[in-house]
Phi, psi and omega in degrees: 000314181296322180298319178293317178301322177294319177298318180293321176298321177295319176299314180301319180293321181286318190261337180093009179196168177285154173296136186247135177232141175255123178262122186243142170239109186251160175071210185271017182274105181260006181277099188249001183300313180299317179296322179292323177297314179297315180301316180295317180296315179297320178296318179298330180278350176117358176289151165272118186247130174245128183249121182280172179286153173295153174064028181289154172271163176299322179296320178295318179295314179301319179296318178296318180299317179294314182293323186270349181051052179279164182266342181202159176237130174249121179255124177262126183227122176233358187238025172067022176268002188296328183284344178256308188288321183292312176299324177298314178300313181298320177298318179293322177296318177298317179299330181267016182061032178240025182295345179273355178286119181296136175247121177246150183235136177227158178126206181268093181243119178300137180303332178297341181266352184301310183300317178303314182292319177298318178295331178284347178118004178293137182276318182213151174233130181239110180269182178304140178088358178297136175291123185296322178297318177297317178298316180297323177294317180295320177296317178296323175304313181295318180295315180297321177299317180294314184288336176287327182275352182256000000 
């Protein structure tokens, strides 16, 4: 935990702000408890967390990402909309010149869908039982890679 907090402090010193993530719940998926737990944990670790509205469209999420200038997007999916909504979101981010913003997906995602999502542009997938500290480190890895390349 301390090592991650130190990494985030280093990011803050280099960039002038905390790494920012937007947590999205898209489509008809109203199960938000897991997303709220992740959002709270990431905030406790030092991330700036923005939590979107339930039942958002991919276009609404893309607009928020553009307006908020976040470093990553976390999509929580428990209602099987991931194969439609996540690729749509990634396409909209690319159209807005935000294709380098890492999109990570968490929730109940069948392993059979992982390859499809990775090919669509998803950076990381976190299923049930994922260690939150490990997930936060992997997201920070993606953010640091992006900010180093820009």
